[in-house]
N, C-alpha and C positions, 0 to 999 in steps of 0.2 A: 522540401516536399513532405507532406503528411502521409504516414502509413498507419492504417487502421490495425491496432494490435489487440483490441479487446472490446467487449460489449456486455452490458448488463441491464438490469431493469431501469436503472436511473441515468445511464449515459453510455456514450461511446468514447473509447480511449484511443488516441492517436499518438504515434511517436514522431518526434521531430528532433533529431540529433540526441543530445543528452537530456532532453526533457520530454515529458508526456503532457498531453492536453486532454482533459476529460470534459467533453461537451455534454451538459445536462440535457436529459429528455423531458424532465418534469420540474416544475417549480417547487421550491421549498427544500432543496438539497442543502445540507449544511456541511458537506465535506470540507470546504475551505475553512470554516470556523474551527472544526475539530483538528485539522492539520495545523492550523496556526497555533492552537492551544497546546498541541503536543510536540512542537518543534524542539523544545529544550530536552525532551526525553531521549533523542537520538535514535528513535525506533520507527520514525515515519520519514517519508521522502521530504526533502526541502521544498517549501512552498515558495514559488516565485511571484505568482500573480493570480488574481481571480476577479471575476465579475459575478456577483450574486445572481443565482438562477440561470446563468449562461455557461460559464466554464471555469476551470481551475487549471493552472499550469504548475507542474511540479517536477522534481528531479526524476529522471529515469533510472531505475535500479537495475543493475546487471545481475542476472541470476535466473532461477527457475522457481515456479510455484511448487508447493508440496504435491499437487496432483500430477506434476510432470516428472517427479523423481520418486524412487522408492525410498522412503525415509529410513528404512532398515539398512540401505546401502550407504547411508551417510555416516561419516566417521563417528563412532561411539554414540554417546548421548549428547553430543554438542548441540545439535539442533533442538533437542527436547529442552535442555536447560535454557537455551536462547529464547525459545518460545515462552517458557515460564517467566523469564526475566522481562520480556516485552509485555506480556499480559499483566504482570505485576505493576509495571510502570503506567500502563494505560488505565488500569483500575485505580491506582493511587492518584492519578490525575482527575478521577471522577467520572470516567467513562466505562461503560459496559459494552464490550465488543459483541454485538448481537448478530452480525453477519459473518462470524468466523467460520471459515471452511478451508479445505486444502487449496482451493483456487485463490483464496485471498491472503495466503501466507507465502511470502517470498523468501527463499534462501538465496543469499548472495553467492557469488562464485567462491567466496572465502568460507562458505558454509555457515554464515551468520544469518540469523533470522532478522 
């Protein structure tokens, strides 16, 4: 059974077990292309399936977004260094994260970004 867990300008996100499905609201979304290109970095969810302009199925990450936790309560500077490492990998792959916000950064339960 699908459980709605998020919503944004470009789509609605549903959980289904260990996977999430993002159903696009608008044509022209390229999330699946970016996820596919960044798979080797280890800093994005695994991509399982997609249909252009319709949906993308990816790994469900256990954790909390930065807007759900007080980052100052997180152990030391671990999350800050993790965020720097992730951003470096994404930029090195040729992408500029233009929608970076506390809502879009997930800390895993092991406090990894």
